[in-house]
N, C-alpha and C positions, 0 to 999 in steps of 0.2 A: 789780170791773170793771177796775180798773187792773192787777190781778194777772193777769186773763185776757189782756189786751192784751200784757203783758210776757211771759207764757208763750208766746203766739202768736208774738211777735217772735223769741224765743230759738229756738223750733222752726223758724221759717223760716230763720233764720241758720244753724242747724245743718244743715238739709237742703240749703241752697245750698253749704255747704262739703263735704258728703259726696259729692256727685255730681261725677265728673270732667268737665272741660270737653270738649265735643264736638270731635273733630278737625276741622280746617278742610277744607272740601270742595275737591277738586282742581278747578281752573279748566279748562274744556274748551279744548283747543288748536285754534287755527284751522289747518285743513289746506289748504295750497296746493300744487298740483302744477305741476311744470314740464312744458310740452308737450314731446313727443318731438322730438328733433332731426331735421331733414330727412335723407334718405339721402345718403350720400357720393357724390361724383362731380360734376364740373363740366364745362361745355362748353369744350373746349380752344381753341376759336376766340377766346374772349375773355380767357383767362388770359394775363397778362403784356402785355396791350394797354395802351399809354400813354394817359393822360387825353385828349390831343387826338384820338387815334384813336377812342376811345369816343364822344367828343362828335361826331365826324364821322359815326359810324355811327348814333347814336341821337338826335342833336340835344341841345338843352339839357335837363338833368334837371328833373323836376317838383319835386324837393326834394334839397337837399344838407345833410348833417350833417358837421361837422368836429369831431373829437376828437383834438387834438394833431396828430400827423403822419398820422392816418388820416382818410379821408373815405368817406362812404357816399352814393352817388348813387342816387336812386330814379326810375324811369321808370314812368308810369301808362298803361295801355292800357285798352281797353274791357272786356276779360275777365281781365286779369291785371296784376300789378306785377312789376317786376324791380329787384333790389337789387344794385349793384356796390360792392364794398368795395375801395378803393384805398389803398395806402400805399407809402412809400419815397420816394426822391428820385432821379429824378422820380417822380410818382405813377403807379403801375402797378396794374392790376386783379389782385387776389390771390384773390378769392372772388366767386362769383355765385350768387344765389338768386332764385327766383320764387315768387310766391303766386298760384295754387296751384303747388306744385312738381311736378316730374316724378315718375313712378312709381319710377324707379330712380336718380334724381339730385336734387340740390338745386335744379336749374334745369330748367325745361321748355323744350326747344328750340323748340317751336311758339310759346310765348309770346314768346321772344326774337325769333323771325322776324317775328311779328306786330308787335312794337314797332319793328322796323327798317323795315317796310313802311309802316305808318301813322305820321304825325308824332306825337311825344310831346305829351301835354297839359302845359302849363306853368301854374303858378299865380302 
């Protein structure tokens, strides 16, 4: 009986050494896609507008984000949002986008007009 157990253990040990280890399975990579950039083009009326002029035209922004010398002002309307990116000294509008954006530009002129007509929502 002891002899059989010893023989079985030797056979198991030998079979474990004989088989090569299985290669590690590759881990699936999480795929994240970046949404496409909005089309180029900006409404010339607002480019290079100083911060006081922007506030006079649209009122107080619903949200302001400051990153160093750059600021992003967001205005919320019933059907759209406008984002004005200002930087420099003094702060000047350098880029404008709307959501949804225009078909041929980053900013929809109809959205900007609607935001100028109706008062901006402030939080």
